[in-house]
Every structure is written in structure tokens, then in C-alpha cells.
N, CA, C and O atoms as CSV, one atom per row, in Angstrom:
chain,resi,resn,atom,element,x,y,z
A,1,MET,N,N,187.431,88.021,1.558
A,1,MET,CA,C,187.938,88.922,1.098
A,1,MET,C,C,186.307,89.765,0.974
A,1,MET,O,O,185.367,88.987,0.818
A,2,PRO,N,N,185.997,91.084,1.028
A,2,PRO,CA,C,185.003,91.918,1.149
A,2,PRO,C,C,184.892,92.391,-0.461
A,2,PRO,O,O,185.837,92.778,-1.148
A,3,LEU,N,N,183.965,92.303,-0.739
A,3,LEU,CA,C,183.835,92.631,-2.255
A,3,LEU,C,C,183.400,94.153,-2.218
A,3,LEU,O,O,182.632,94.824,-1.529
A,4,GLN,N,N,184.311,94.396,-3.359
A,4,GLN,CA,C,184.209,95.970,-3.531
A,4,GLN,C,C,183.663,96.407,-5.127
A,4,GLN,O,O,184.050,95.840,-6.149
A,5,PHE,N,N,182.804,97.400,-5.089
A,5,PHE,CA,C,182.246,97.907,-6.316
A,5,PHE,C,C,183.114,99.235,-6.898
A,5,PHE,O,O,183.405,100.270,-6.299
A,6,ARG,N,N,183.384,98.877,-8.116
A,6,ARG,CA,C,184.178,100.239,-8.686
A,6,ARG,C,C,183.419,101.034,-9.822
A,6,ARG,O,O,183.153,100.483,-10.890
A,7,ASN,N,N,183.063,102.410,-9.546
A,7,ASN,CA,C,182.703,103.234,-10.563
A,7,ASN,C,C,181.103,102.550,-10.792
A,7,ASN,O,O,180.504,102.454,-11.864
A,8,VAL,N,N,180.635,102.119,-9.434
A,8,VAL,CA,C,179.036,101.755,-9.625
A,8,VAL,C,C,178.627,102.162,-8.188
A,8,VAL,O,O,179.285,102.198,-7.149
A,9,THR,N,N,177.135,102.504,-8.496
A,9,THR,CA,C,176.765,102.956,-7.156
A,9,THR,C,C,175.668,101.657,-6.613
A,9,THR,O,O,174.658,101.197,-7.146
A,10,GLY,N,N,176.240,101.378,-5.556
A,10,GLY,CA,C,175.668,100.509,-4.789
A,10,GLY,C,C,176.442,99.960,-3.693
A,10,GLY,O,O,177.658,100.151,-3.683
A,11,ASP,N,N,175.853,99.268,-2.721
A,11,ASP,CA,C,176.425,99.103,-1.487
A,11,ASP,C,C,176.831,97.411,-1.436
A,11,ASP,O,O,175.874,96.636,-1.457
A,12,PRO,N,N,177.870,96.976,-1.385
A,12,PRO,CA,C,178.197,95.324,-1.751
A,12,PRO,C,C,177.500,94.923,-0.296
A,12,PRO,O,O,177.104,93.765,-0.429
A,13,ASP,N,N,177.263,95.288,0.715
A,13,ASP,CA,C,176.916,94.539,1.959
A,13,ASP,C,C,175.286,94.704,1.467
A,13,ASP,O,O,174.714,93.617,1.550
A,14,GLY,N,N,174.641,95.508,1.108
A,14,GLY,CA,C,173.351,95.656,1.187
A,14,GLY,C,C,172.864,94.439,0.224
A,14,GLY,O,O,173.662,93.608,-0.208
A,15,PRO,N,N,171.467,94.420,-0.068
A,15,PRO,CA,C,170.632,93.435,-0.362
A,15,PRO,C,C,171.076,93.424,-1.856
A,15,PRO,O,O,171.359,94.448,-2.478
A,16,VAL,N,N,171.116,91.830,-2.504
A,16,VAL,CA,C,171.705,91.652,-3.548
A,16,VAL,C,C,170.836,92.247,-4.583
A,16,VAL,O,O,171.311,92.694,-5.627
A,17,GLU,N,N,169.162,92.269,-4.230
A,17,GLU,CA,C,168.118,92.581,-4.957
A,17,GLU,C,C,168.261,94.361,-5.420
A,17,GLU,O,O,167.507,94.886,-6.239
A,18,GLN,N,N,169.280,95.025,-4.763
A,18,GLN,CA,C,169.405,96.020,-4.868
A,18,GLN,C,C,170.947,96.662,-5.750
A,18,GLN,O,O,171.177,97.818,-6.106
A,19,TRP,N,N,171.669,95.620,-5.880
A,19,TRP,CA,C,172.913,95.731,-6.841
A,19,TRP,C,C,172.416,96.135,-7.853
A,19,TRP,O,O,171.285,95.688,-8.044
A,20,PRO,N,N,172.974,97.134,-8.962
A,20,PRO,CA,C,172.707,97.195,-10.050
A,20,PRO,C,C,173.724,95.970,-10.840
A,20,PRO,O,O,174.553,95.180,-10.391
A,21,TYR,N,N,173.262,96.220,-12.081
A,21,TYR,CA,C,173.702,94.990,-12.739
A,21,TYR,C,C,175.416,94.729,-12.799
A,21,TYR,O,O,175.996,93.657,-12.626
A,22,GLU,N,N,175.791,95.567,-12.988
A,22,GLU,CA,C,177.302,95.670,-12.873
A,22,GLU,C,C,177.909,95.091,-11.432
A,22,GLU,O,O,178.952,94.468,-11.239
A,23,GLY,N,N,176.792,95.558,-10.408
A,23,GLY,CA,C,177.168,95.076,-9.490
A,23,GLY,C,C,177.482,93.548,-9.256
A,23,GLY,O,O,178.435,92.931,-8.780
A,24,LEU,N,N,176.152,93.177,-9.847
A,24,LEU,CA,C,175.919,91.539,-9.832
A,24,LEU,C,C,177.291,90.796,-10.891
A,24,LEU,O,O,177.803,89.688,-10.728
A,25,VAL,N,N,177.566,91.638,-11.767
A,25,VAL,CA,C,179.023,91.323,-12.917
A,25,VAL,C,C,179.848,90.986,-11.925
A,25,VAL,O,O,180.290,89.840,-11.849
A,26,THR,N,N,180.179,91.993,-10.991
A,26,THR,CA,C,181.523,92.042,-10.381
A,26,THR,C,C,181.236,90.901,-8.881
A,26,THR,O,O,182.115,90.392,-8.186
A,27,ALA,N,N,180.103,90.793,-8.767
A,27,ALA,CA,C,180.393,89.622,-7.627
A,27,ALA,C,C,180.493,88.199,-8.716
A,27,ALA,O,O,181.136,87.252,-8.262
A,28,ILE,N,N,180.095,88.092,-9.628
A,28,ILE,CA,C,180.461,86.766,-10.217
A,28,ILE,C,C,181.724,86.917,-10.514
A,28,ILE,O,O,182.473,86.065,-10.036
A,29,GLU,N,N,182.229,87.801,-11.205
A,29,GLU,CA,C,183.662,87.579,-11.357
A,29,GLU,C,C,184.777,87.736,-10.580
A,29,GLU,O,O,185.847,87.130,-10.625
A,30,ARG,N,N,184.404,88.627,-9.855
A,30,ARG,CA,C,185.481,88.782,-8.818
A,30,ARG,C,C,185.251,88.289,-7.359
A,30,ARG,O,O,186.099,88.198,-6.471
A,31,GLY,N,N,183.911,87.986,-7.298
A,31,GLY,CA,C,183.652,87.800,-5.710
A,31,GLY,C,C,183.971,86.081,-5.444
A,31,GLY,O,O,184.657,85.389,-6.195
A,32,GLY,N,N,183.446,85.718,-4.476
A,32,GLY,CA,C,184.000,84.450,-4.106
A,32,GLY,C,C,182.621,83.588,-3.737
A,32,GLY,O,O,181.507,83.969,-4.098
A,33,LEU,N,N,182.833,82.476,-3.034
A,33,LEU,CA,C,181.639,81.542,-2.551
A,33,LEU,C,C,180.918,82.080,-1.663
A,33,LEU,O,O,179.853,81.472,-1.553
A,34,PRO,N,N,181.050,83.311,-0.689
A,34,PRO,CA,C,180.017,83.875,-0.199
A,34,PRO,C,C,179.146,84.779,-0.702
A,34,PRO,O,O,177.983,84.935,-0.327
A,35,HIS,N,N,179.748,85.409,-1.605
A,35,HIS,CA,C,178.943,86.437,-2.797
A,35,HIS,C,C,178.248,85.772,-3.557
A,35,HIS,O,O,177.299,86.335,-4.102
A,36,TRP,N,N,178.506,84.421,-3.809
A,36,TRP,CA,C,178.127,83.277,-4.909
A,36,TRP,C,C,176.957,83.016,-4.202
A,36,TRP,O,O,175.919,83.271,-4.812
A,37,ARG,N,N,176.859,82.594,-3.127
A,37,ARG,CA,C,175.552,82.085,-2.421
A,37,ARG,C,C,174.605,83.266,-2.174
A,37,ARG,O,O,173.382,83.126,-2.188
A,38,ARG,N,N,175.189,84.376,-1.960
A,38,ARG,CA,C,174.028,85.418,-1.647
A,38,ARG,C,C,173.152,85.600,-3.171
A,38,ARG,O,O,171.957,85.898,-3.201
A,39,LEU,N,N,173.900,85.388,-4.261
A,39,LEU,CA,C,173.238,85.606,-5.495
A,39,LEU,C,C,172.228,84.489,-5.275
A,39,LEU,O,O,171.062,84.728,-4.957
A,40,ALA,N,N,172.734,83.202,-5.463
A,40,ALA,CA,C,171.856,82.058,-5.266
A,40,ALA,C,C,170.693,82.135,-4.312
A,40,ALA,O,O,169.569,81.710,-4.579
A,41,GLU,N,N,171.104,82.808,-2.981
A,41,GLU,CA,C,169.614,82.625,-2.402
A,41,GLU,C,C,169.006,83.786,-2.810
A,41,GLU,O,O,167.887,83.760,-2.296
A,42,ALA,N,N,169.145,84.896,-3.523
A,42,ALA,CA,C,168.222,85.866,-4.268
A,42,ALA,C,C,167.278,85.216,-4.856
A,42,ALA,O,O,166.061,85.343,-4.720
A,43,VAL,N,N,168.234,84.077,-5.924
A,43,VAL,CA,C,167.678,83.387,-6.904
A,43,VAL,C,C,166.416,82.544,-6.776
A,43,VAL,O,O,165.368,82.544,-7.422
A,44,ARG,N,N,166.899,81.738,-5.611
A,44,ARG,CA,C,165.788,81.113,-4.801
A,44,ARG,C,C,164.483,81.879,-4.241
A,44,ARG,O,O,163.417,81.435,-4.669
A,45,ARG,N,N,164.420,82.883,-3.413
A,45,ARG,CA,C,163.959,83.692,-3.404
A,45,ARG,C,C,162.519,84.280,-4.289
A,45,ARG,O,O,161.367,84.553,-3.954
A,46,ASP,N,N,163.180,84.298,-5.394
A,46,ASP,CA,C,162.417,85.020,-6.590
A,46,ASP,C,C,163.059,84.638,-7.815
A,46,ASP,O,O,163.695,85.489,-8.438
A,47,PRO,N,N,162.952,83.261,-8.305
A,47,PRO,CA,C,163.244,82.315,-9.437
A,47,PRO,C,C,162.866,83.319,-10.939
A,47,PRO,O,O,163.437,83.072,-12.001
A,48,TRP,N,N,161.922,84.349,-10.820
A,48,TRP,CA,C,162.275,84.820,-12.183
A,48,TRP,C,C,162.275,86.239,-12.119
A,48,TRP,O,O,161.738,86.862,-13.035
A,49,GLY,N,N,162.954,87.010,-10.889
A,49,GLY,CA,C,163.151,88.217,-10.472
A,49,GLY,C,C,164.425,88.803,-11.180
A,49,GLY,O,O,165.060,88.062,-11.931
A,50,ARG,N,N,164.749,89.847,-11.016
A,50,ARG,CA,C,165.714,90.666,-11.476
A,50,ARG,C,C,167.167,90.254,-11.472
A,50,ARG,O,O,168.044,90.504,-12.299
A,51,VAL,N,N,167.220,89.510,-10.260
A,51,VAL,CA,C,168.770,89.063,-9.945
A,51,VAL,C,C,168.565,87.574,-10.842
A,51,VAL,O,O,169.542,87.407,-11.571
A,52,ALA,N,N,167.781,86.723,-10.937
A,52,ALA,CA,C,167.560,85.454,-11.794
A,52,ALA,C,C,167.718,86.044,-13.479
A,52,ALA,O,O,168.455,85.660,-14.388
A,53,ARG,N,N,166.977,86.823,-13.437
A,53,ARG,CA,C,166.993,87.479,-15.058
A,53,ARG,C,C,168.426,88.114,-15.468
A,53,ARG,O,O,168.896,88.057,-16.605
A,54,SER,N,N,168.952,88.638,-14.512
A,54,SER,CA,C,170.624,88.896,-14.694
A,54,SER,C,C,171.665,88.030,-14.891
A,54,SER,O,O,172.630,88.128,-15.649
A,55,VAL,N,N,171.358,87.175,-14.124
A,55,VAL,CA,C,172.229,85.914,-14.044
A,55,VAL,C,C,172.228,85.170,-15.296
A,55,VAL,O,O,173.184,84.549,-15.763
A,56,GLU,N,N,171.007,85.297,-15.819
A,56,GLU,CA,C,171.008,84.643,-17.133
A,56,GLU,C,C,171.670,85.675,-18.417
A,56,GLU,O,O,172.221,85.197,-19.408
A,57,SER,N,N,171.542,86.780,-18.242
A,57,SER,CA,C,171.699,87.790,-19.338
A,57,SER,C,C,173.497,87.550,-19.257
A,57,SER,O,O,174.213,87.344,-20.237
A,58,TYR,N,N,173.892,87.630,-18.012
A,58,TYR,CA,C,175.349,87.570,-17.945
A,58,TYR,C,C,175.884,86.124,-18.577
A,58,TYR,O,O,176.899,86.053,-19.270
A,59,ALA,N,N,175.013,84.935,-18.219
A,59,ALA,CA,C,175.399,83.929,-18.653
A,59,ALA,C,C,175.357,83.827,-20.392
A,59,ALA,O,O,175.860,82.880,-20.997
A,60,GLU,N,N,174.766,84.810,-20.966
A,60,GLU,CA,C,174.640,84.406,-22.408
A,60,GLU,C,C,176.163,84.930,-23.279
A,60,GLU,O,O,176.716,84.564,-24.316
A,61,TYR,N,N,176.377,85.703,-22.499
A,61,TYR,CA,C,178.181,86.280,-22.919
A,61,TYR,C,C,179.060,86.203,-22.120
A,61,TYR,O,O,180.075,86.871,-22.316
A,62,ALA,N,N,179.000,85.734,-21.469
A,62,ALA,CA,C,180.134,85.569,-20.252
A,62,ALA,C,C,181.338,84.257,-20.492
A,62,ALA,O,O,181.034,83.165,-20.973
A,63,GLU,N,N,182.175,84.485,-20.225
A,63,GLU,CA,C,183.411,83.287,-20.173
A,63,GLU,C,C,182.488,82.038,-19.104
A,63,GLU,O,O,181.982,82.230,-17.999
A,64,PRO,N,N,182.526,80.858,-19.876
A,64,PRO,CA,C,182.112,79.952,-19.159
A,64,PRO,C,C,182.506,79.545,-17.610
A,64,PRO,O,O,182.380,78.343,-17.372
A,65,THR,N,N,182.895,80.250,-16.685
A,65,THR,CA,C,183.315,79.669,-15.381
A,65,THR,C,C,182.421,79.129,-14.690
A,65,THR,O,O,181.220,79.388,-14.768
A,66,GLY,N,N,183.075,78.124,-13.764
A,66,GLY,CA,C,182.517,77.759,-12.586
A,66,GLY,C,C,181.202,78.497,-11.821
A,66,GLY,O,O,180.134,77.957,-11.531
A,67,ALA,N,N,181.602,79.872,-11.587
A,67,ALA,CA,C,180.807,80.352,-10.957
A,67,ALA,C,C,179.092,80.492,-12.365
A,67,ALA,O,O,177.921,80.112,-12.352
A,68,VAL,N,N,179.780,81.070,-13.099
A,68,VAL,CA,C,178.352,80.917,-14.118
A,68,VAL,C,C,177.887,79.896,-14.083
A,68,VAL,O,O,176.743,79.818,-13.633
A,69,ALA,N,N,178.586,78.658,-14.549
A,69,ALA,CA,C,177.765,77.311,-14.385
A,69,ALA,C,C,177.097,77.252,-13.016
A,69,ALA,O,O,176.056,76.598,-13.076
A,70,LEU,N,N,177.322,77.653,-11.998
A,70,LEU,CA,C,176.918,77.300,-10.642
A,70,LEU,C,C,175.466,78.187,-10.470
A,70,LEU,O,O,174.410,77.837,-9.942
A,71,LEU,N,N,175.802,79.349,-11.065
A,71,LEU,CA,C,174.633,80.364,-10.726
A,71,LEU,C,C,173.379,79.983,-11.855
A,71,LEU,O,O,172.208,80.351,-11.757
A,72,THR,N,N,174.022,79.068,-13.041
A,72,THR,CA,C,172.959,78.949,-14.179
A,72,THR,C,C,172.420,77.790,-13.789
A,72,THR,O,O,171.372,77.472,-14.352
A,73,ARG,N,N,173.018,76.812,-12.677
A,73,ARG,CA,C,172.228,75.765,-12.463
A,73,ARG,C,C,171.262,76.276,-10.850
A,73,ARG,O,O,170.302,75.648,-10.402
A,74,ALA,N,N,171.803,77.421,-10.298
A,74,ALA,CA,C,170.808,77.574,-9.318
A,74,ALA,C,C,169.298,78.362,-9.617
A,74,ALA,O,O,168.307,78.314,-8.888
A,75,VAL,N,N,169.460,79.177,-11.058
A,75,VAL,CA,C,168.382,79.624,-11.559
A,75,VAL,C,C,167.525,78.337,-12.089
A,75,VAL,O,O,166.350,78.223,-11.740
A,76,ALA,N,N,168.048,77.519,-12.811
A,76,ALA,CA,C,167.147,76.379,-12.948
A,76,ALA,C,C,166.800,75.399,-11.792
A,76,ALA,O,O,165.681,74.889,-11.751
A,77,ARG,N,N,167.498,75.198,-11.097
A,77,ARG,CA,C,166.697,74.505,-9.621
A,77,ARG,C,C,165.466,75.385,-9.065
A,77,ARG,O,O,164.305,75.012,-8.896
A,78,ALA,N,N,166.065,76.725,-8.811
A,78,ALA,CA,C,164.874,77.363,-8.109
A,78,ALA,C,C,163.435,77.268,-9.167
A,78,ALA,O,O,162.325,76.892,-8.790
A,79,ARG,N,N,163.770,77.682,-10.464
A,79,ARG,CA,C,162.526,77.552,-11.214
A,79,ARG,C,C,161.760,76.234,-11.132
A,79,ARG,O,O,160.546,76.074,-11.006
A,80,ALA,N,N,162.730,75.327,-11.232
A,80,ALA,CA,C,161.908,73.884,-11.193
A,80,ALA,C,C,161.378,73.406,-9.540
A,80,ALA,O,O,160.540,72.541,-9.284
A,81,GLY,N,N,162.024,74.120,-8.711
A,81,GLY,CA,C,161.354,73.877,-7.343
A,81,GLY,C,C,159.930,74.941,-7.211
A,81,GLY,O,O,158.902,74.730,-6.569
A,82,ALA,N,N,160.217,75.891,-7.889
A,82,ALA,CA,C,158.986,76.904,-8.106
A,82,ALA,C,C,157.553,76.281,-9.022
A,82,ALA,O,O,156.361,76.568,-8.911
A,83,ALA,N,N,158.061,75.600,-9.673
A,83,ALA,CA,C,157.072,75.260,-10.931
A,83,ALA,C,C,156.368,74.096,-10.013
A,83,ALA,O,O,155.144,74.065,-9.881
A,84,ALA,N,N,157.242,73.135,-9.385
A,84,ALA,CA,C,156.762,72.164,-8.717
A,84,ALA,C,C,155.654,72.221,-7.476
A,84,ALA,O,O,154.738,71.435,-7.234
A,85,ALA,N,N,156.101,73.554,-6.703
A,85,ALA,CA,C,155.362,74.003,-5.864
A,85,ALA,C,C,153.644,74.778,-6.085
A,85,ALA,O,O,152.594,74.770,-5.443
A,86,GLU,N,N,154.071,75.310,-7.195
A,86,GLU,CA,C,152.841,75.965,-7.735
A,86,GLU,C,C,151.836,74.741,-8.600
A,86,GLU,O,O,150.615,74.800,-8.741
A,87,THR,N,N,152.780,73.634,-9.117
A,87,THR,CA,C,151.701,72.762,-9.627
A,87,THR,C,C,150.897,71.737,-8.166
A,87,THR,O,O,149.907,71.011,-8.253
A,88,ALA,N,N,151.496,71.943,-7.287
A,88,ALA,CA,C,151.157,71.146,-6.159
A,88,ALA,C,C,150.210,72.152,-5.137
A,88,ALA,O,O,149.636,71.721,-4.136
A,89,ALA,N,N,150.174,73.335,-5.516
A,89,ALA,CA,C,149.049,74.126,-5.024
A,89,ALA,C,C,147.773,74.483,-5.994
A,89,ALA,O,O,146.732,75.010,-5.600
A,90,VAL,N,N,148.034,74.130,-7.203
A,90,VAL,CA,C,146.816,74.027,-8.245
A,90,VAL,C,C,146.254,72.760,-8.117
A,90,VAL,O,O,145.062,72.722,-8.423
A,91,ALA,N,N,146.856,71.495,-7.681
A,91,ALA,CA,C,146.491,70.316,-7.034
A,91,ALA,C,C,145.603,70.401,-6.053
A,91,ALA,O,O,144.457,69.964,-6.161
A,92,GLU,N,N,146.088,71.008,-4.952
A,92,GLU,CA,C,145.205,71.550,-3.520
A,92,GLU,C,C,143.910,72.220,-3.975
A,92,GLU,O,O,142.789,71.882,-3.593
A,93,GLN,N,N,144.175,73.181,-4.808
A,93,GLN,CA,C,142.782,73.863,-5.055
A,93,GLN,C,C,141.858,73.067,-5.680
A,93,GLN,O,O,140.669,73.189,-5.386
A,94,VAL,N,N,142.219,72.274,-6.494
A,94,VAL,CA,C,141.233,71.344,-7.123
A,94,VAL,C,C,140.725,70.430,-6.368
A,94,VAL,O,O,139.515,70.223,-6.459
A,95,ARG,N,N,141.390,69.795,-5.600
A,95,ARG,CA,C,140.782,68.864,-4.238
A,95,ARG,C,C,139.836,69.611,-3.566
A,95,ARG,O,O,138.679,69.254,-3.343
A,96,ASP,N,N,140.491,70.944,-3.157
A,96,ASP,CA,C,139.626,71.825,-2.196
A,96,ASP,C,C,137.949,72.196,-2.545
A,96,ASP,O,O,136.912,72.180,-1.880
A,97,LEU,N,N,138.415,72.636,-4.393
A,97,LEU,CA,C,137.063,72.789,-4.772
A,97,LEU,C,C,135.772,71.661,-4.971
A,97,LEU,O,O,134.559,71.874,-4.982
A,98,VAL,N,N,136.489,70.458,-5.113
A,98,VAL,CA,C,135.822,68.942,-5.629
A,98,VAL,C,C,135.014,68.813,-3.869
A,98,VAL,O,O,133.821,68.556,-3.707
A,99,GLY,N,N,136.022,69.064,-2.723
A,99,GLY,CA,C,135.359,68.948,-1.765
A,99,GLY,C,C,134.253,70.012,-1.275
A,99,GLY,O,O,133.195,69.671,-0.744
A,100,ALA,N,N,134.598,71.218,-1.497
A,100,ALA,CA,C,133.562,72.148,-1.082
A,100,ALA,C,C,132.191,72.084,-2.047
A,100,ALA,O,O,131.172,72.713,-1.761
A,101,SER,N,N,132.291,71.404,-2.994
A,101,SER,CA,C,131.266,71.329,-4.211
A,101,SER,C,C,130.066,70.606,-3.403
A,101,SER,O,O,128.938,71.085,-3.286
A,102,GLY,N,N,130.612,69.046,-2.724
A,102,GLY,CA,C,129.796,68.216,-2.128
A,102,GLY,C,C,129.499,67.306,-2.878
A,102,GLY,O,O,129.008,66.254,-2.469
A,103,LEU,N,N,129.776,67.587,-4.256
A,103,LEU,CA,C,129.540,66.316,-4.926
A,103,LEU,C,C,130.498,65.263,-4.828
A,103,LEU,O,O,131.489,65.313,-4.099
A,104,SER,N,N,130.074,63.947,-5.853
A,104,SER,CA,C,131.270,62.990,-5.837
A,104,SER,C,C,132.209,63.231,-6.929
A,104,SER,O,O,131.707,63.893,-7.837
A,105,ARG,N,N,133.399,62.894,-7.102
A,105,ARG,CA,C,134.018,62.934,-8.020
A,105,ARG,C,C,133.502,62.877,-9.295
A,105,ARG,O,O,133.596,63.826,-10.073
A,106,ALA,N,N,132.941,61.794,-9.577
A,106,ALA,CA,C,132.408,61.346,-10.846
A,106,ALA,C,C,131.265,62.796,-11.224
A,106,ALA,O,O,131.536,63.407,-12.258
A,107,GLU,N,N,130.114,63.265,-10.436
A,107,GLU,CA,C,129.300,64.129,-10.311
A,107,GLU,C,C,130.240,65.513,-10.891
A,107,GLU,O,O,129.943,66.089,-11.938
A,108,PHE,N,N,131.356,65.903,-10.060
A,108,PHE,CA,C,131.907,67.188,-10.085
A,108,PHE,C,C,132.740,67.114,-11.605
A,108,PHE,O,O,132.765,68.076,-12.372
A,109,ALA,N,N,133.302,66.014,-11.844
A,109,ALA,CA,C,133.813,65.965,-13.290
A,109,ALA,C,C,132.707,65.980,-14.250
A,109,ALA,O,O,132.992,66.690,-15.214
A,110,ALA,N,N,131.399,65.379,-14.337
A,110,ALA,CA,C,130.515,65.885,-15.092
A,110,ALA,C,C,130.316,66.776,-15.204
A,110,ALA,O,O,130.405,67.106,-16.387
A,111,ALA,N,N,129.909,67.908,-14.253
A,111,ALA,CA,C,129.642,69.133,-14.110
A,111,ALA,C,C,130.631,70.324,-14.833
A,111,ALA,O,O,130.315,71.366,-15.406
A,112,ILE,N,N,131.910,69.742,-14.567
A,112,ILE,CA,C,132.763,70.801,-15.382
A,112,ILE,C,C,132.976,70.456,-17.009
A,112,ILE,O,O,133.457,71.156,-17.901
A,113,GLY,N,N,132.413,69.065,-17.042
A,113,GLY,CA,C,132.687,69.042,-18.332
A,113,GLY,C,C,134.170,67.880,-18.795
A,113,GLY,O,O,134.722,67.820,-19.894
A,114,THR,N,N,134.432,67.239,-17.797
A,114,THR,CA,C,135.770,66.423,-18.237
A,114,THR,C,C,135.427,64.819,-17.728
A,114,THR,O,O,134.317,64.453,-17.343
A,115,SER,N,N,136.272,64.219,-17.791
A,115,SER,CA,C,136.278,62.582,-17.072
A,115,SER,C,C,136.491,62.743,-15.468
A,115,SER,O,O,136.827,63.597,-14.648
A,116,THR,N,N,136.110,61.472,-15.535
A,116,THR,CA,C,136.802,61.521,-13.730
A,116,THR,C,C,138.224,61.151,-13.712
A,116,THR,O,O,139.031,61.723,-12.980
A,117,SER,N,N,138.595,60.013,-14.667
A,117,SER,CA,C,139.978,60.058,-14.560
A,117,SER,C,C,140.932,61.191,-15.082
A,117,SER,O,O,142.148,61.093,-14.913
A,118,ARG,N,N,140.359,62.286,-15.728
A,118,ARG,CA,C,141.199,63.326,-16.065
A,118,ARG,C,C,140.935,64.321,-14.965
A,118,ARG,O,O,141.533,65.397,-14.995
A,119,LEU,N,N,140.257,64.101,-14.191
A,119,LEU,CA,C,139.463,65.320,-12.998
A,119,LEU,C,C,140.922,64.700,-12.050
A,119,LEU,O,O,141.717,65.470,-11.511
A,120,SER,N,N,141.050,63.071,-11.998
A,120,SER,CA,C,141.934,62.635,-10.818
A,120,SER,C,C,143.301,63.280,-11.328
A,120,SER,O,O,143.873,64.047,-10.555
A,121,THR,N,N,143.917,62.996,-12.697
A,121,THR,CA,C,144.874,63.707,-13.214
A,121,THR,C,C,144.798,65.263,-12.397
A,121,THR,O,O,145.771,65.249,-11.643
A,122,TYR,N,N,144.339,66.090,-12.291
A,122,TYR,CA,C,144.487,67.392,-11.902
A,122,TYR,C,C,144.458,67.561,-10.276
A,122,TYR,O,O,145.098,68.380,-9.617
A,123,CYS,N,N,143.532,66.553,-9.798
A,123,CYS,CA,C,143.988,66.617,-8.304
A,123,CYS,C,C,145.196,66.131,-7.907
A,123,CYS,O,O,145.797,66.650,-6.965
A,124,THR,N,N,145.748,64.937,-8.677
A,124,THR,CA,C,147.299,64.690,-8.061
A,124,THR,C,C,148.214,65.570,-8.560
A,124,THR,O,O,149.379,65.419,-8.193
A,125,GLY,N,N,147.836,66.839,-9.641
A,125,GLY,CA,C,148.989,67.393,-9.957
A,125,GLY,C,C,149.688,67.172,-11.159
A,125,GLY,O,O,150.487,67.959,-11.668
A,126,THR,N,N,149.207,65.578,-11.786
A,126,THR,CA,C,149.928,65.245,-12.799
A,126,THR,C,C,149.909,66.015,-14.269
A,126,THR,O,O,150.832,66.110,-15.078
A,127,VAL,N,N,148.369,66.606,-14.362
A,127,VAL,CA,C,147.985,67.528,-15.435
A,127,VAL,C,C,147.520,68.856,-14.769
A,127,VAL,O,O,146.556,68.736,-14.012
A,128,THR,N,N,147.931,69.837,-14.891
A,128,THR,CA,C,147.323,71.320,-14.422
A,128,THR,C,C,146.523,71.740,-15.537
A,128,THR,O,O,146.834,72.013,-16.696
A,129,PRO,N,N,145.186,71.731,-14.801
A,129,PRO,CA,C,144.031,72.403,-15.822
A,129,PRO,C,C,144.400,73.916,-16.394
A,129,PRO,O,O,145.274,74.563,-15.817
A,130,SER,N,N,143.939,74.277,-17.160
A,130,SER,CA,C,143.487,75.413,-17.789
A,130,SER,C,C,142.932,76.667,-16.871
A,130,SER,O,O,141.857,76.534,-16.287
A,131,ALA,N,N,143.423,77.460,-16.798
A,131,ALA,CA,C,142.769,79.051,-16.325
A,131,ALA,C,C,141.160,78.944,-16.333
A,131,ALA,O,O,140.425,79.012,-15.348
A,132,ALA,N,N,140.817,78.773,-17.575
A,132,ALA,CA,C,139.166,78.607,-17.864
A,132,ALA,C,C,138.682,77.591,-17.056
A,132,ALA,O,O,137.748,77.758,-16.272
A,133,LEU,N,N,139.460,76.213,-17.259
A,133,LEU,CA,C,138.821,75.525,-16.289
A,133,LEU,C,C,138.670,75.487,-14.737
A,133,LEU,O,O,137.823,74.853,-14.109
A,134,LEU,N,N,139.527,76.185,-14.303
A,134,LEU,CA,C,139.634,76.548,-12.921
A,134,LEU,C,C,138.778,77.135,-12.430
A,134,LEU,O,O,138.285,76.875,-11.332
A,135,VAL,N,N,138.376,78.272,-13.373
A,135,VAL,CA,C,136.756,79.465,-13.194
A,135,VAL,C,C,135.753,78.555,-13.018
A,135,VAL,O,O,134.896,78.609,-12.135
A,136,ARG,N,N,135.888,77.531,-14.053
A,136,ARG,CA,C,134.368,76.877,-14.274
A,136,ARG,C,C,134.524,75.773,-12.895
A,136,ARG,O,O,133.415,75.502,-12.435
A,137,MET,N,N,135.442,75.237,-12.313
A,137,MET,CA,C,135.959,74.814,-11.055
A,137,MET,C,C,135.432,75.813,-10.060
A,137,MET,O,O,134.970,75.242,-9.072
A,138,ARG,N,N,135.386,76.619,-10.029
A,138,ARG,CA,C,135.441,77.382,-8.774
A,138,ARG,C,C,133.573,77.833,-8.854
A,138,ARG,O,O,132.807,78.148,-7.944
A,139,ARG,N,N,133.400,77.724,-9.961
A,139,ARG,CA,C,131.856,78.344,-10.332
A,139,ARG,C,C,130.785,76.864,-10.131
A,139,ARG,O,O,129.554,76.884,-10.115
A,140,VAL,N,N,131.591,75.763,-10.005
A,140,VAL,CA,C,130.591,74.624,-9.576
A,140,VAL,C,C,130.700,74.547,-8.341
A,140,VAL,O,O,129.652,74.362,-7.722
A,141,ALA,N,N,131.711,74.635,-7.730
A,141,ALA,CA,C,132.153,74.495,-5.997
A,141,ALA,C,C,131.294,75.324,-5.449
A,141,ALA,O,O,130.910,74.901,-4.358
A,142,ALA,N,N,130.674,76.684,-5.865
A,142,ALA,CA,C,130.326,77.804,-5.359
A,142,ALA,C,C,128.737,77.408,-5.432
A,142,ALA,O,O,128.024,77.866,-4.540
A,143,ARG,N,N,128.163,76.616,-6.403
A,143,ARG,CA,C,126.490,76.374,-6.043
A,143,ARG,C,C,126.140,75.903,-4.919
A,143,ARG,O,O,124.948,75.732,-4.665
């Protein structure tokens, strides 16, 4: 069944990201699986974006229906996946900086003021270095 917005400016067939908050609520409350999938896809594309935040806002006061639980889990999963990808990207940057420096890992670790074992945790993504330490790593790699 097609989704219809009442007293809302917006196109139910248009991009979910352009729906007003009331349109998102309509899709959650009166929509079906195809509409919830569209919302979940928008959340996956931008886990901290307006659609994800709107789902969270609605979930704070909504009746705990299956759709609300489904979309709340979609937000949590999308954010966890994005965080894991970001952690992996930082680890890759650290490995690239170590390689670009021309130093051994022990020398690089000493040059940035940490231990070789701690540098290893940055390279594997087990630990994410601070922004200040990343700046230091870039400076050492550029020498």
C-alpha cells in the first residue's frame, strides 16, 4: 500500500532524507516493511544523520512496537559498523605513516614518545590514538 502523508509537506516517494519529521513518524506508524527498509537504508548511509536522530527522538516517546525496535536496532548496527570502519581507517593511516617514515617500528615509536607495543595496538586498531598523537605521527613521517 502506498504511503500517504496528511497535512505534511513532503513526497512519500521522494528521498527519505527530505521527509519532514512528521513524514518519518507516519512511515514508522502507518508504513510497512518497504517503508521501514527505506528508513533503515537512510540510517545505514548516515548513521548520525537527521533520519537516524529522528528515529532516536521518536523512539524516546513512541509505543514500543516492532517497527520502533527494528529501526532502533538499525541505528545501533549502523553506528557500530561505521565506528569499526573508522577505527580500521585510523589503523591503516598509522601503518601508512610508519611505512612512510622509513623508520623501524621501534624507532617510530620512540620518535612519537610511545612504546613499540603501544604502537602495535595503534597499527592493529585495538587502540585508537588521540588526535594529538596522530598529528605527531604525521610530523615524524614527514621528516
